[in-house]
N, C-alpha and C positions, 0 to 999 in steps of 0.2 A: 409566502414572504420570501423574497430573494435578498440574500445578504452578499454584498460585493466581497469578492475574495482579495482585492487589491492589498489590504492590510493584514490578511490572515497570516499566520505562521506557515512556514514552508511545509510543515508536516501535514497541515490541515489542506493545502492546495494539492499536495500530492494524493491524499485520500481522496479528494474530489475527483481528480484526474483518474485514479484508478477505477473508482466507481463507475464514472462516465464510460471509461474503456470496457470495463466488463458488461455494462448495460448495452452500450451499442453493439457489441459483438454477441449479444445474447447468450453469454456463458451461463450454463445452469449453475444455480446456487451452490450446489453441493461440489461442483468442479472448482468453482472459484474459491471456496473455503479450503478445499484440499491443497489448491495451488498456493494459496495464501500462508498456509501451514508450512509448506516446503520453503517458500521464500523466507518466512519468519525464522525458521531454523537456521537457514543459510546465513541470514544477516546477524543472527545472535552468535553463530560461530566466527564470522568475520569480526565481530566486535571482541569476542574472547582473544582471538589471535592477535588483534592489533594492540591489545593491553599487554600481550606477552612481549612484544617488540621493544 
């Protein structure tokens, strides 16, 4: 069942795009998870920093 993403929230569209990017580039699951952990930590730090400003 395909659900159109036209009305999906931005974060859902981004998640789908990231999944497609990883799958199309045949990124191994372990590498993708490790990279996503780095991205998560970076974004969390940016969020903390932005709240200090």
